[in-house]
N, C-alpha and C positions, 0 to 999 in steps of 0.2 A: 309329031312324036320321034321321039329321039330314037334311032334304029339300035334295038340290040347288040353288042357286039358277040358274037358266037364263035367259038374258036375249038380246036381239040388241037393237043399236043401228043407227038409221041413220048413215052415215058422212058425217057433213058434212063443208064443206070446214075445220073448224077441228078435227074428229078426226079426219081426214087428216092434217093438218099435226103434229097432235100423236103418231099413230103414226110420222112419218116422223122428227119431230125423237126421239123414242124409237129409234128403227132408229139412229140416227145416233151416238146416246149409249151402243146396245149394241155398235156396230159398235169406236168408238172404245175402249172399257170393254177391249173383245174384243184389238185391238192391244197394248194396253196390257199386259196380260196374256201375251201372247204375247212379247213383247219379255222381258217376266220371266222366261218361261219359259227362253226363248235363253238369257238370264242366265245362269242356273242350270245349263244342260247346260255351260256354258263352268267352270263351276264344279265340275261332275262329282257336281251334287247330282240326280240323275236321278229318283228317286222326286217330286220336290217339284216338277221340269219336265214330268214327265208328268202331274200333276194339274193344274197350269197350264196346261198347254197344251189337256187334256179341256174345263175351266173356260173357257178362251180360244173352244174352238169353240161350245159352248153360245152363249157369248154373239153370234158372228156367226147362231148359228142362229136366235137370237131376234131379231135384225135383218134374216135372210132372212123370217121369218115376218110378221113388221110389213107388210116391205117388199112381199108379196107380196100381204097381206089388204089395206092400202091400195089395191093397182091393182085389185082385184079390189072392194073398195067392200065389205069384209066386215070385221065388229066385233062379236061375240059371246062368249058365256061357254066357250065351245069353245077358241077361240083365244087369251082370254086363260088358260085355265088352262093350255094349253099352254106358254105362255109361262114358267110355273112350275114345270112337271115337266121334271125334267133329264132321264128317260126318252123322253119326247116329241121334247124339243129334239135328242137325240142319234140317235132314229132319224130323224127326218128330215134329220141332218147328213149320217148315213152312205147313207140313199138318195139324197140328192142327191148326195152323191163317188161312187155306184157311176154314176149315169146320167151325170156329166160324164166318165166315163172310157170310157163307152160311145160317146158323141158324139165326144169328144176322138178315138177308133181310128176311127172312123165315118169322120170328118172327116179323117184322115190319107189314109184308104185312098181315099177321095173326089178328095181332090188329087193322090195317085199316078194315079190312072187319067186325071184331068183333063191330065194331062202328055203323054196319048199319043191323046188324041183331039180332033176339031176343034169339037164341039158339047159344051161344057160342064156336067158333071152340078152339082147343088146338093146339099149333102149333108144327110140327114134330120133333122129335130130329134125326131121319135117313132119308139122303138125297137122298137113293136110292142106290141100287147098282151099276148102273152107275156111280153115283158122287164116291161112295166110292172107286171104282176102278181107277180112277182118283187121289183121293187124296193118293192112295196107292203105284201107278204108281209114281207119285210127288217123295213120299219118299225115294222110292228105287232109282231116278234118283240120287237125292243128294246124296245117299250112295255112288255112283260111282264119281256122278263129283260135290264135292262140293262147290259150287259156294260161300257161305259166307266166306268160310275157306279161298280159294284164296284171296278173298278180305281182309280180315283178313291180310293174311301174305301182301300184297301188300301195307296195312296202315302201317307195320311198315318197310318194307325192301325195298331197291332199287333192281328192277328185271332186268336181265340182259339176251338176246336173245343170239342167237348162232354164231352172229357176234360180239360178245363182247360189244355190244349198250346196253343202257338203254332201258328195255322194259316196264319198268312201273316205277313213283317214285311216293311215298305217298303223295307228293303234288298235285297228281291228282285229290285226292279223296275231294269234296268240302262239302258243305255244305247240298246240296240237300242228296247226299249220308248220310251223318251223322242223318240227321233228318228225312231220310226213315228208318234205322236199329234202329234208338231210338223208334219211333214210333211203331216198331216189338216188339221189348223190352218191350215195357209196356206194351203190349197186352198180350204177353205169360206172364209177371209178373201176371197182371189179371188172366188167366188160372189157374194160379198156385193158385191164391188167392182164386178161387171157389172152388178148391179143397179142402183146407184148412179151409173151412169153413166159410169166410169171407162176412159176409151179404148184405155186399153194393158192393160185385167182380161184379155182374150181371149188376148193375146200371153205375158204372166207365168202364163197358166193351161199354154201348150203346153210350159212349162219342167219342168212335172210329168213 
């Protein structure tokens, strides 16, 4: 068995700059993939639109991982490998979207309460240990069973079962699937824009 190459590098100013440059490149590519996916939806090409939306989300997840790692001063083989594994990027993306959905609901609830009180409450940013464990568990489950990656493959290829019959064909993926994954990709695009310092990103997320 080949020995895994495990390494850690100090995040020098140059490496941090490299990571940020890569994050911007991944974000820009994600935006281009998302635009292509939206174009394909208008042409009723739903399987390919779904696949490109998932690819766009993976690029946004890559940018997210790079930005967070650069901020935390971490650059090692585990981070590097996570940038290359589709299941890792998809798992992180799903967990972050779940977290942001929780934050949005909590924020809206606090803002509603503040309408009727003199002392203004601040929304929590930590959902509690139980919820965080659920988010971690979901991400880990996606590492082992990457549902999005299976769907992405099904959007491109005819799958054959052990009896030689077609198990799935791309045309079985319809408009509802395409719109769902487009929305998820757009939400994660906003997550990255928040990290990039876009002052309008939080307002954009409120639209979802």
